[in-house]
CHARMM-style PDB file with segment names, atoms N, HN, CA, C and O in Angstrom:
ATOM      1  N   MET     1      77.420 114.470  96.501  1.00  0.00      PROA
ATOM      2  CA  MET     1      78.458 114.246  95.503  1.00  0.00      PROA
ATOM      3  C   MET     1      79.842 114.403  96.106  1.00  0.00      PROA
ATOM      4  O   MET     1      80.747 113.620  95.816  1.00  0.00      PROA
ATOM      5  N   THR     2      80.005 115.410  96.940  1.00  0.00      PROA
ATOM      6  HN  THR     2      79.270 116.046  97.176  1.00  0.00      PROA
ATOM      7  CA  THR     2      81.308 115.645  97.553  1.00  0.00      PROA
ATOM      8  C   THR     2      81.689 114.501  98.479  1.00  0.00      PROA
ATOM      9  O   THR     2      82.856 114.116  98.553  1.00  0.00      PROA
ATOM     10  N   GLU     3      80.702 113.960  99.185  1.00  0.00      PROA
ATOM     11  HN  GLU     3      79.754 114.273  99.125  1.00  0.00      PROA
ATOM     12  CA  GLU     3      80.984 112.847 100.085  1.00  0.00      PROA
ATOM     13  C   GLU     3      81.443 111.618  99.315  1.00  0.00      PROA
ATOM     14  O   GLU     3      82.299 110.873  99.792  1.00  0.00      PROA
ATOM     15  N   ALA     4      80.889 111.399  98.141  1.00  0.00      PROA
ATOM     16  HN  ALA     4      80.194 112.005  97.754  1.00  0.00      PROA
ATOM     17  CA  ALA     4      81.299 110.261  97.323  1.00  0.00      PROA
ATOM     18  C   ALA     4      82.741 110.420  96.851  1.00  0.00      PROA
ATOM     19  O   ALA     4      83.484 109.440  96.798  1.00  0.00      PROA
ATOM     20  N   VAL     5      83.138 111.630  96.513  1.00  0.00      PROA
ATOM     21  HN  VAL     5      82.534 112.425  96.556  1.00  0.00      PROA
ATOM     22  CA  VAL     5      84.514 111.880  96.085  1.00  0.00      PROA
ATOM     23  C   VAL     5      85.478 111.667  97.252  1.00  0.00      PROA
ATOM     24  O   VAL     5      86.563 111.115  97.069  1.00  0.00      PROA
ATOM     25  N   ILE     6      85.088 112.100  98.437  1.00  0.00      PROA
ATOM     26  HN  ILE     6      84.207 112.548  98.585  1.00  0.00      PROA
ATOM     27  CA  ILE     6      85.935 111.910  99.617  1.00  0.00      PROA
ATOM     28  C   ILE     6      86.080 110.427  99.934  1.00  0.00      PROA
ATOM     29  O   ILE     6      87.175 109.960 100.246  1.00  0.00      PROA
ATOM     30  N   VAL     7      84.983 109.690  99.856  1.00  0.00      PROA
ATOM     31  HN  VAL     7      84.093 110.069  99.602  1.00  0.00      PROA
ATOM     32  CA  VAL     7      85.040 108.248 100.123  1.00  0.00      PROA
ATOM     33  C   VAL     7      85.911 107.548  99.089  1.00  0.00      PROA
ATOM     34  O   VAL     7      86.684 106.655  99.436  1.00  0.00      PROA
ATOM     35  N   LEU     8      85.797 107.940  97.829  1.00  0.00      PROA
ATOM     36  HN  LEU     8      85.169 108.665  97.547  1.00  0.00      PROA
ATOM     37  CA  LEU     8      86.629 107.350  96.781  1.00  0.00      PROA
ATOM     38  C   LEU     8      88.105 107.659  97.017  1.00  0.00      PROA
ATOM     39  O   LEU     8      88.953 106.780  96.857  1.00  0.00      PROA
ATOM     40  N   ALA     9      88.420 108.892  97.394  1.00  0.00      PROA
ATOM     41  HN  ALA     9      87.731 109.606  97.524  1.00  0.00      PROA
ATOM     42  CA  ALA     9      89.809 109.264  97.662  1.00  0.00      PROA
ATOM     43  C   ALA     9      90.354 108.494  98.866  1.00  0.00      PROA
ATOM     44  O   ALA     9      91.502 108.051  98.848  1.00  0.00      PROA
ATOM     45  N   LEU    10      89.544 108.335  99.903  1.00  0.00      PROA
ATOM     46  HN  LEU    10      88.612 108.695  99.917  1.00  0.00      PROA
ATOM     47  CA  LEU    10      89.983 107.559 101.066  1.00  0.00      PROA
ATOM     48  C   LEU    10      90.198 106.092 100.712  1.00  0.00      PROA
ATOM     49  O   LEU    10      91.117 105.454 101.226  1.00  0.00      PROA
ATOM     50  N   LEU    11      89.361 105.564  99.844  1.00  0.00      PROA
ATOM     51  HN  LEU    11      88.615 106.082  99.426  1.00  0.00      PROA
ATOM     52  CA  LEU    11      89.535 104.185  99.396  1.00  0.00      PROA
ATOM     53  C   LEU    11      90.833 104.027  98.609  1.00  0.00      PROA
ATOM     54  O   LEU    11      91.546 103.038  98.778  1.00  0.00      PROA
ATOM     55  N   LEU    12      91.138 104.994  97.754  1.00  0.00      PROA
ATOM     56  HN  LEU    12      90.558 105.797  97.616  1.00  0.00      PROA
ATOM     57  CA  LEU    12      92.399 104.951  97.003  1.00  0.00      PROA
ATOM     58  C   LEU    12      93.606 105.056  97.928  1.00  0.00      PROA
ATOM     59  O   LEU    12      94.624 104.403  97.698  1.00  0.00      PROA
ATOM     60  N   VAL    13      93.497 105.872  98.969  1.00  0.00      PROA
ATOM     61  HN  VAL    13      92.670 106.402  99.155  1.00  0.00      PROA
ATOM     62  CA  VAL    13      94.584 105.982  99.947  1.00  0.00      PROA
ATOM     63  C   VAL    13      94.780 104.649 100.657  1.00  0.00      PROA
ATOM     64  O   VAL    13      95.913 104.205 100.841  1.00  0.00      PROA
ATOM     65  N   ALA    14      93.692 104.013 101.052  1.00  0.00      PROA
ATOM     66  HN  ALA    14      92.772 104.374 100.902  1.00  0.00      PROA
ATOM     67  CA  ALA    14      93.798 102.729 101.752  1.00  0.00      PROA
ATOM     68  C   ALA    14      94.415 101.653 100.864  1.00  0.00      PROA
ATOM     69  O   ALA    14      95.244 100.867 101.323  1.00  0.00      PROA
ATOM     70  N   VAL    15      94.015 101.619  99.604  1.00  0.00      PROA
ATOM     71  HN  VAL    15      93.342 102.258  99.232  1.00  0.00      PROA
ATOM     72  CA  VAL    15      94.552 100.614  98.683  1.00  0.00      PROA
ATOM     73  C   VAL    15      96.036 100.854  98.420  1.00  0.00      PROA
ATOM     74  O   VAL    15      96.828  99.912  98.445  1.00  0.00      PROA
ATOM     75  N   SER    16      96.415 102.091  98.171  1.00  0.00      PROA
ATOM     76  HN  SER    16      95.771 102.857  98.151  1.00  0.00      PROA
ATOM     77  CA  SER    16      97.824 102.366  97.871  1.00  0.00      PROA
ATOM     78  C   SER    16      98.704 102.209  99.106  1.00  0.00      PROA
ATOM     79  O   SER    16      99.858 101.799  98.981  1.00  0.00      PROA
ATOM     80  N   ALA    17      98.195 102.521 100.288  1.00  0.00      PROA
ATOM     81  HN  ALA    17      97.258 102.854 100.389  1.00  0.00      PROA
ATOM     82  CA  ALA    17      98.979 102.309 101.508  1.00  0.00      PROA
ATOM     83  C   ALA    17      99.161 100.824 101.786  1.00  0.00      PROA
ATOM     84  O   ALA    17     100.232 100.401 102.222  1.00  0.00      PROA
ATOM     85  N   THR    18      98.129 100.036 101.538  1.00  0.00      PROA
ATOM     86  HN  THR    18      97.259 100.380 101.184  1.00  0.00      PROA
ATOM     87  CA  THR    18      98.250  98.585 101.701  1.00  0.00      PROA
ATOM     88  C   THR    18      99.245  98.014 100.700  1.00  0.00      PROA
ATOM     89  O   THR    18     100.024  97.121 101.035  1.00  0.00      PROA
ATOM     90  N   ALA    19      99.221  98.519  99.489  1.00  0.00      PROA
ATOM     91  HN  ALA    19      98.588  99.244  99.217  1.00  0.00      PROA
ATOM     92  CA  ALA    19     100.181  98.067  98.480  1.00  0.00      PROA
ATOM     93  C   ALA    19     101.601  98.451  98.865  1.00  0.00      PROA
ATOM     94  O   ALA    19     102.535  97.689  98.612  1.00  0.00      PROA
ATOM     95  N   ALA    20     101.779  99.616  99.471  1.00  0.00      PROA
ATOM     96  HN  ALA    20     101.021 100.235  99.677  1.00  0.00      PROA
ATOM     97  CA  ALA    20     103.120 100.041  99.892  1.00  0.00      PROA
ATOM     98  C   ALA    20     103.671  99.129 100.977  1.00  0.00      PROA
ATOM     99  O   ALA    20     104.876  98.881 101.030  1.00  0.00      PROA
ATOM    100  N   VAL    21     102.803  98.634 101.833  1.00  0.00      PROA
ATOM    101  HN  VAL    21     101.824  98.836 101.789  1.00  0.00      PROA
ATOM    102  CA  VAL    21     103.249  97.725 102.889  1.00  0.00      PROA
ATOM    103  C   VAL    21     103.508  96.328 102.329  1.00  0.00      PROA
ATOM    104  O   VAL    21     104.426  95.643 102.780  1.00  0.00      PROA
ATOM    105  N   ALA    22     102.715  95.904 101.360  1.00  0.00      PROA
ATOM    106  HN  ALA    22     101.969  96.460 100.994  1.00  0.00      PROA
ATOM    107  CA  ALA    22     102.800  94.540 100.848  1.00  0.00      PROA
ATOM    108  C   ALA    22     103.980  94.325  99.900  1.00  0.00      PROA
ATOM    109  O   ALA    22     104.494  93.210  99.804  1.00  0.00      PROA
ATOM    110  N   VAL    23     104.412  95.362  99.208  1.00  0.00      PROA
ATOM    111  HN  VAL    23     103.995  96.268  99.286  1.00  0.00      PROA
ATOM    112  CA  VAL    23     105.497  95.224  98.225  1.00  0.00      PROA
ATOM    113  C   VAL    23     106.829  95.115  98.963  1.00  0.00      PROA
ATOM    114  O   VAL    23     107.096  95.873  99.895  1.00  0.00      PROA
ATOM    115  N   ARG    24     107.660  94.169  98.537  1.00  0.00      PROA
ATOM    116  HN  ARG    24     107.443  93.553  97.779  1.00  0.00      PROA
ATOM    117  CA  ARG    24     108.946  93.948  99.199  1.00  0.00      PROA
ATOM    118  C   ARG    24     110.144  94.475  98.404  1.00  0.00      PROA
ATOM    119  O   ARG    24     111.195  94.749  98.984  1.00  0.00      PROA
ATOM    120  N   ASP    25     109.998  94.618  97.104  1.00  0.00      PROA
ATOM    121  HN  ASP    25     109.144  94.395  96.633  1.00  0.00      PROA
ATOM    122  CA  ASP    25     111.090  95.112  96.266  1.00  0.00      PROA
ATOM    123  C   ASP    25     111.244  96.619  96.471  1.00  0.00      PROA
ATOM    124  O   ASP    25     110.269  97.356  96.321  1.00  0.00      PROA
ATOM    125  N   PRO    26     112.453  97.098  96.814  1.00  0.00      PROA
ATOM    126  CA  PRO    26     112.623  98.528  97.106  1.00  0.00      PROA
ATOM    127  C   PRO    26     112.282  99.459  95.940  1.00  0.00      PROA
ATOM    128  O   PRO    26     111.762 100.553  96.160  1.00  0.00      PROA
ATOM    129  N   VAL    27     112.562  99.047  94.721  1.00  0.00      PROA
ATOM    130  HN  VAL    27     112.984  98.158  94.542  1.00  0.00      PROA
ATOM    131  CA  VAL    27     112.261  99.904  93.570  1.00  0.00      PROA
ATOM    132  C   VAL    27     110.751 100.024  93.386  1.00  0.00      PROA
ATOM    133  O   VAL    27     110.227 101.121  93.189  1.00  0.00      PROA
ATOM    134  N   ARG    28     110.070  98.909  93.451  1.00  0.00      PROA
ATOM    135  HN  ARG    28     110.495  98.018  93.611  1.00  0.00      PROA
ATOM    136  CA  ARG    28     108.608  98.945  93.321  1.00  0.00      PROA
ATOM    137  C   ARG    28     107.972  99.659  94.504  1.00  0.00      PROA
ATOM    138  O   ARG    28     106.970 100.358  94.354  1.00  0.00      PROA
ATOM    139  N   GLN    29     108.561  99.479  95.680  1.00  0.00      PROA
ATOM    140  HN  GLN    29     109.375  98.911  95.802  1.00  0.00      PROA
ATOM    141  CA  GLN    29     108.017 100.144  96.861  1.00  0.00      PROA
ATOM    142  C   GLN    29     108.140 101.661  96.739  1.00  0.00      PROA
ATOM    143  O   GLN    29     107.237 102.387  97.156  1.00  0.00      PROA
ATOM    144  N   SER    30     109.232 102.145  96.180  1.00  0.00      PROA
ATOM    145  HN  SER    30     109.965 101.556  95.840  1.00  0.00      PROA
ATOM    146  CA  SER    30     109.368 103.591  96.005  1.00  0.00      PROA
ATOM    147  C   SER    30     108.352 104.122  94.994  1.00  0.00      PROA
ATOM    148  O   SER    30     107.841 105.230  95.155  1.00  0.00      PROA
ATOM    149  N   LEU    31     108.058 103.342  93.960  1.00  0.00      PROA
ATOM    150  HN  LEU    31     108.473 102.442  93.829  1.00  0.00      PROA
ATOM    151  CA  LEU    31     107.031 103.757  93.003  1.00  0.00      PROA
ATOM    152  C   LEU    31     105.646 103.773  93.645  1.00  0.00      PROA
ATOM    153  O   LEU    31     104.849 104.675  93.391  1.00  0.00      PROA
ATOM    154  N   VAL    32     105.365 102.778  94.472  1.00  0.00      PROA
ATOM    155  HN  VAL    32     106.013 102.044  94.679  1.00  0.00      PROA
ATOM    156  CA  VAL    32     104.070 102.738  95.151  1.00  0.00      PROA
ATOM    157  C   VAL    32     103.964 103.891  96.143  1.00  0.00      PROA
ATOM    158  O   VAL    32     102.889 104.467  96.305  1.00  0.00      PROA
ATOM    159  N   LEU    33     105.059 104.233  96.805  1.00  0.00      PROA
ATOM    160  HN  LEU    33     105.932 103.764  96.674  1.00  0.00      PROA
ATOM    161  CA  LEU    33     105.042 105.377  97.720  1.00  0.00      PROA
ATOM    162  C   LEU    33     104.818 106.687  96.969  1.00  0.00      PROA
ATOM    163  O   LEU    33     104.161 107.592  97.482  1.00  0.00      PROA
ATOM    164  N   ALA    34     105.356 106.789  95.765  1.00  0.00      PROA
ATOM    165  HN  ALA    34     105.889 106.053  95.348  1.00  0.00      PROA
ATOM    166  CA  ALA    34     105.096 107.983  94.956  1.00  0.00      PROA
ATOM    167  C   ALA    34     103.619 108.069  94.580  1.00  0.00      PROA
ATOM    168  O   ALA    34     103.030 109.149  94.608  1.00  0.00      PROA
ATOM    169  N   VAL    35     103.031 106.942  94.233  1.00  0.00      PROA
ATOM    170  HN  VAL    35     103.510 106.064  94.210  1.00  0.00      PROA
ATOM    171  CA  VAL    35     101.597 106.917  93.924  1.00  0.00      PROA
ATOM    172  C   VAL    35     100.789 107.278  95.161  1.00  0.00      PROA
ATOM    173  O   VAL    35      99.805 108.012  95.072  1.00  0.00      PROA
ATOM    174  N   LEU    36     101.202 106.764  96.314  1.00  0.00      PROA
ATOM    175  HN  LEU    36     102.002 106.168  96.386  1.00  0.00      PROA
ATOM    176  CA  LEU    36     100.518 107.100  97.564  1.00  0.00      PROA
ATOM    177  C   LEU    36     100.589 108.599  97.837  1.00  0.00      PROA
ATOM    178  O   LEU    36      99.611 109.190  98.294  1.00  0.00      PROA
ATOM    179  N   GLY    37     101.732 109.216  97.564  1.00  0.00      PROA
ATOM    180  HN  GLY    37     102.527 108.735  97.193  1.00  0.00      PROA
ATOM    181  CA  GLY    37     101.858 110.656  97.752  1.00  0.00      PROA
ATOM    182  C   GLY    37     100.930 111.446  96.848  1.00  0.00      PROA
ATOM    183  O   GLY    37     100.347 112.445  97.270  1.00  0.00      PROA
ATOM    184  N   VAL    38     100.792 111.003  95.607  1.00  0.00      PROA
ATOM    185  HN  VAL    38     101.265 110.192  95.265  1.00  0.00      PROA
ATOM    186  CA  VAL    38      99.889 111.686  94.675  1.00  0.00      PROA
ATOM    187  C   VAL    38      98.437 111.517  95.117  1.00  0.00      PROA
ATOM    188  O   VAL    38      97.651 112.463  95.063  1.00  0.00      PROA
ATOM    189  N   VAL    39      98.090 110.317  95.551  1.00  0.00      PROA
ATOM    190  HN  VAL    39      98.729 109.548  95.594  1.00  0.00      PROA
ATOM    191  CA  VAL    39      96.715 110.071  95.999  1.00  0.00      PROA
ATOM    192  C   VAL    39      96.406 110.890  97.245  1.00  0.00      PROA
ATOM    193  O   VAL    39      95.305 111.424  97.377  1.00  0.00      PROA
ATOM    194  N   LEU    40      97.361 110.996  98.156  1.00  0.00      PROA
ATOM    195  HN  LEU    40      98.256 110.562  98.049  1.00  0.00      PROA
ATOM    196  CA  LEU    40      97.156 111.834  99.339  1.00  0.00      PROA
ATOM    197  C   LEU    40      97.011 113.302  98.954  1.00  0.00      PROA
ATOM    198  O   LEU    40      96.209 114.022  99.549  1.00  0.00      PROA
ATOM    199  N   ALA    41      97.775 113.747  97.971  1.00  0.00      PROA
ATOM    200  HN  ALA    41      98.427 113.163  97.488  1.00  0.00      PROA
ATOM    201  CA  ALA    41      97.640 115.130  97.514  1.00  0.00      PROA
ATOM    202  C   ALA    41      96.259 115.378  96.914  1.00  0.00      PROA
ATOM    203  O   ALA    41      95.672 116.441  97.113  1.00  0.00      PROA
ATOM    204  N   VAL    42      95.746 114.401  96.184  1.00  0.00      PROA
ATOM    205  HN  VAL    42      96.223 113.537  96.021  1.00  0.00      PROA
ATOM    206  CA  VAL    42      94.385 114.526  95.646  1.00  0.00      PROA
ATOM    207  C   VAL    42      93.371 114.585  96.782  1.00  0.00      PROA
ATOM    208  O   VAL    42      92.427 115.373  96.733  1.00  0.00      PROA
ATOM    209  N   LEU    43      93.563 113.755  97.802  1.00  0.00      PROA
ATOM    210  HN  LEU    43      94.330 113.115  97.841  1.00  0.00      PROA
ATOM    211  CA  LEU    43      92.656 113.779  98.952  1.00  0.00      PROA
ATOM    212  C   LEU    43      92.688 115.131  99.644  1.00  0.00      PROA
ATOM    213  O   LEU    43      91.640 115.667 100.003  1.00  0.00      PROA
ATOM    214  N   PHE    44      93.873 115.687  99.836  1.00  0.00      PROA
ATOM    215  HN  PHE    44      94.724 115.251  99.545  1.00  0.00      PROA
ATOM    216  CA  PHE    44      93.970 116.995 100.482  1.00  0.00      PROA
ATOM    217  C   PHE    44      93.334 118.087  99.627  1.00  0.00      PROA
ATOM    218  O   PHE    44      92.762 119.039 100.159  1.00  0.00      PROA
ATOM    219  N   THR    45      93.430 117.955  98.312  1.00  0.00      PROA
ATOM    220  HN  THR    45      93.895 117.182  97.880  1.00  0.00      PROA
ATOM    221  CA  THR    45      92.783 118.922  97.429  1.00  0.00      PROA
ATOM    222  C   THR    45      91.263 118.821  97.533  1.00  0.00      PROA
ATOM    223  O   THR    45      90.565 119.835  97.550  1.00  0.00      PROA
ATOM    224  N   VAL    46      90.760 117.601  97.603  1.00  0.00      PROA
ATOM    225  HN  VAL    46      91.327 116.777  97.589  1.00  0.00      PROA
ATOM    226  CA  VAL    46      89.316 117.404  97.756  1.00  0.00      PROA
ATOM    227  C   VAL    46      88.844 117.973  99.090  1.00  0.00      PROA
ATOM    228  O   VAL    46      87.740 118.510  99.184  1.00  0.00      PROA
ATOM    229  N   LEU    47      89.672 117.855 100.112  1.00  0.00      PROA
ATOM    230  HN  LEU    47      90.568 117.418 100.035  1.00  0.00      PROA
ATOM    231  CA  LEU    47      89.323 118.379 101.431  1.00  0.00      PROA
ATOM    232  C   LEU    47      89.601 119.876 101.550  1.00  0.00      PROA
ATOM    233  O   LEU    47      89.540 120.433 102.646  1.00  0.00      PROA
ATOM    234  N   GLN    48      89.906 120.527 100.430  1.00  0.00      PROA
ATOM    235  HN  GLN    48      89.956 120.075  99.540  1.00  0.00      PROA
ATOM    236  CA  GLN    48      90.125 121.968 100.341  1.00  0.00      PROA
ATOM    237  C   GLN    48      91.305 122.438 101.185  1.00  0.00      PROA
ATOM    238  O   GLN    48      91.213 123.422 101.919  1.00  0.00      PROA
ATOM    239  N   ALA    49      92.410 121.715 101.063  1.00  0.00      PROA
ATOM    240  HN  ALA    49      92.485 120.916 100.467  1.00  0.00      PROA
ATOM    241  CA  ALA    49      93.655 122.108 101.712  1.00  0.00      PROA
ATOM    242  C   ALA    49      94.761 122.122 100.654  1.00  0.00      PROA
ATOM    243  O   ALA    49      95.610 121.231 100.644  1.00  0.00      PROA
ATOM    244  N   PRO    50      94.762 123.125  99.760  1.00  0.00      PROA
ATOM    245  CA  PRO    50      95.730 123.112  98.658  1.00  0.00      PROA
ATOM    246  C   PRO    50      97.172 123.301  99.109  1.00  0.00      PROA
ATOM    247  O   PRO    50      98.088 122.800  98.456  1.00  0.00      PROA
ATOM    248  N   ASP    51      97.394 124.015 100.213  1.00  0.00      PROA
ATOM    249  HN  ASP    51      96.651 124.421 100.743  1.00  0.00      PROA
ATOM    250  CA  ASP    51      98.764 124.195 100.683  1.00  0.00      PROA
ATOM    251  C   ASP    51      99.351 122.877 101.173  1.00  0.00      PROA
ATOM    252  O   ASP    51     100.521 122.586 100.921  1.00  0.00      PROA
ATOM    253  N   VAL    52      98.559 122.093 101.860  1.00  0.00      PROA
ATOM    254  HN  VAL    52      97.609 122.329 102.064  1.00  0.00      PROA
ATOM    255  CA  VAL    52      99.014 120.781 102.321  1.00  0.00      PROA
ATOM    256  C   VAL    52      99.209 119.847 101.128  1.00  0.00      PROA
ATOM    257  O   VAL    52     100.127 119.028 101.122  1.00  0.00      PROA
ATOM    258  N   ALA    53      98.348 119.970 100.121  1.00  0.00      PROA
ATOM    259  HN  ALA    53      97.602 120.636 100.126  1.00  0.00      PROA
ATOM    260  CA  ALA    53      98.468 119.140  98.926  1.00  0.00      PROA
ATOM    261  C   ALA    53      99.767 119.432  98.181  1.00  0.00      PROA
ATOM    262  O   ALA    53     100.429 118.509  97.706  1.00  0.00      PROA
ATOM    263  N   LEU    54     100.134 120.701  98.076  1.00  0.00      PROA
ATOM    264  HN  LEU    54      99.596 121.451  98.462  1.00  0.00      PROA
ATOM    265  CA  LEU    54     101.400 121.044  97.411  1.00  0.00      PROA
ATOM    266  C   LEU    54     102.599 120.522  98.192  1.00  0.00      PROA
ATOM    267  O   LEU    54     103.562 120.034  97.601  1.00  0.00      PROA
ATOM    268  N   SER    55     102.546 120.623  99.502  1.00  0.00      PROA
ATOM    269  HN  SER    55     101.764 121.020  99.983  1.00  0.00      PROA
ATOM    270  CA  SER    55     103.628 120.081 100.326  1.00  0.00      PROA
ATOM    271  C   SER    55     103.719 118.568 100.174  1.00  0.00      PROA
ATOM    272  O   SER    55     104.815 118.012 100.101  1.00  0.00      PROA
ATOM    273  N   GLN    56     102.579 117.910 100.127  1.00  0.00      PROA
ATOM    274  HN  GLN    56     101.689 118.361 100.186  1.00  0.00      PROA
ATOM    275  CA  GLN    56     102.564 116.461  99.956  1.00  0.00      PROA
ATOM    276  C   GLN    56     103.121 116.066  98.597  1.00  0.00      PROA
ATOM    277  O   GLN    56     103.836 115.070  98.487  1.00  0.00      PROA
ATOM    278  N   LEU    57     102.803 116.829  97.567  1.00  0.00      PROA
ATOM    279  HN  LEU    57     102.222 117.638  97.656  1.00  0.00      PROA
ATOM    280  CA  LEU    57     103.359 116.532  96.247  1.00  0.00      PROA
ATOM    281  C   LEU    57     104.875 116.668  96.242  1.00  0.00      PROA
ATOM    282  O   LEU    57     105.577 115.849  95.648  1.00  0.00      PROA
ATOM    283  N   ALA    58     105.373 117.698  96.902  1.00  0.00      PROA
ATOM    284  HN  ALA    58     104.803 118.363  97.385  1.00  0.00      PROA
ATOM    285  CA  ALA    58     106.819 117.928  96.901  1.00  0.00      PROA
ATOM    286  C   ALA    58     107.557 116.877  97.717  1.00  0.00      PROA
ATOM    287  O   ALA    58     108.560 116.325  97.265  1.00  0.00      PROA
ATOM    288  N   VAL    59     107.066 116.603  98.907  1.00  0.00      PROA
ATOM    289  HN  VAL    59     106.251 117.051  99.274  1.00  0.00      PROA
ATOM    290  CA  VAL    59     107.781 115.699  99.810  1.00  0.00      PROA
ATOM    291  C   VAL    59     107.388 114.246  99.573  1.00  0.00      PROA
ATOM    292  O   VAL    59     108.253 113.391  99.379  1.00  0.00      PROA
ATOM    293  N   GLY    60     106.101 113.966  99.587  1.00  0.00      PROA
ATOM    294  HN  GLY    60     105.399 114.660  99.744  1.00  0.00      PROA
ATOM    295  CA  GLY    60     105.649 112.583  99.519  1.00  0.00      PROA
ATOM    296  C   GLY    60     105.794 111.941  98.162  1.00  0.00      PROA
ATOM    297  O   GLY    60     106.028 110.736  98.071  1.00  0.00      PROA
ATOM    298  N   SER    61     105.659 112.717  97.105  1.00  0.00      PROA
ATOM    299  HN  SER    61     105.468 113.696  97.179  1.00  0.00      PROA
ATOM    300  CA  SER    61     105.700 112.134  95.769  1.00  0.00      PROA
ATOM    301  C   SER    61     107.065 112.222  95.119  1.00  0.00      PROA
ATOM    302  O   SER    61     107.377 111.416  94.243  1.00  0.00      PROA
ATOM    303  N   ALA    62     107.875 113.163  95.516  1.00  0.00      PROA
ATOM    304  HN  ALA    62     107.622 113.818  96.227  1.00  0.00      PROA
ATOM    305  CA  ALA    62     109.167 113.345  94.854  1.00  0.00      PROA
ATOM    306  C   ALA    62     110.348 113.002  95.756  1.00  0.00      PROA
ATOM    307  O   ALA    62     111.210 112.210  95.377  1.00  0.00      PROA
ATOM    308  N   LEU    63     110.387 113.583  96.923  1.00  0.00      PROA
ATOM    309  HN  LEU    63     109.686 114.226  97.231  1.00  0.00      PROA
ATOM    310  CA  LEU    63     111.574 113.453  97.766  1.00  0.00      PROA
ATOM    311  C   LEU    63     111.700 112.084  98.420  1.00  0.00      PROA
ATOM    312  O   LEU    63     112.783 111.499  98.409  1.00  0.00      PROA
ATOM    313  N   THR    64     110.634 111.569  98.979  1.00  0.00      PROA
ATOM    314  HN  THR    64     109.755 112.044  98.988  1.00  0.00      PROA
ATOM    315  CA  THR    64     110.697 110.289  99.690  1.00  0.00      PROA
ATOM    316  C   THR    64     111.088 109.123  98.775  1.00  0.00      PROA
ATOM    317  O   THR    64     111.967 108.347  99.149  1.00  0.00      PROA
ATOM    318  N   PRO    65     110.476 108.962  97.590  1.00  0.00      PROA
ATOM    319  CA  PRO    65     110.939 107.869  96.715  1.00  0.00      PROA
ATOM    320  C   PRO    65     112.390 108.024  96.271  1.00  0.00      PROA
ATOM    321  O   PRO    65     113.095 107.028  96.110  1.00  0.00      PROA
ATOM    322  N   LEU    66     112.838 109.249  96.074  1.00  0.00      PROA
ATOM    323  HN  LEU    66     112.265 110.058  96.205  1.00  0.00      PROA
ATOM    324  CA  LEU    66     114.238 109.439  95.688  1.00  0.00      PROA
ATOM    325  C   LEU    66     115.190 109.050  96.814  1.00  0.00      PROA
ATOM    326  O   LEU    66     116.268 108.514  96.560  1.00  0.00      PROA
ATOM    327  N   LEU    67     114.799 109.315  98.045  1.00  0.00      PROA
ATOM    328  HN  LEU    67     113.922 109.750  98.252  1.00  0.00      PROA
ATOM    329  CA  LEU    67     115.631 108.920  99.178  1.00  0.00      PROA
ATOM    330  C   LEU    67     115.690 107.404  99.328  1.00  0.00      PROA
ATOM    331  O   LEU    67     116.717 106.861  99.734  1.00  0.00      PROA
ATOM    332  N   LEU    68     114.613 106.727  99.009  1.00  0.00      PROA
ATOM    333  HN  LEU    68     113.778 107.167  98.679  1.00  0.00      PROA
ATOM    334  CA  LEU    68     114.595 105.270  99.120  1.00  0.00      PROA
ATOM    335  C   LEU    68     115.432 104.598  98.044  1.00  0.00      PROA
ATOM    336  O   LEU    68     115.984 103.520  98.263  1.00  0.00      PROA
ATOM    337  N   LEU    69     115.524 105.230  96.889  1.00  0.00      PROA
ATOM    338  HN  LEU    69     115.075 106.106  96.711  1.00  0.00      PROA
ATOM    339  CA  LEU    69     116.325 104.634  95.819  1.00  0.00      PROA
ATOM    340  C   LEU    69     117.790 104.824  96.125  1.00  0.00      PROA
ATOM    341  OT1 LEU    69     118.644 104.395  95.349  1.00  0.00      PROA
TER     342      LEU     69
END
């Protein structure tokens, strides 16, 4: 069961990272990057790294999209 959750989280990371590269509009790209940060935080939580997940939420989901805008 745990392996299925990890595979699903990795698939979501791959899809959101591909979407971040494919989007050309800066506003939409910042939103996709925020989604990517949340998905990465979920992946880190599944991999039992809550400290890294909190850092990813703070930097990847909040700070990076704000800097791009």
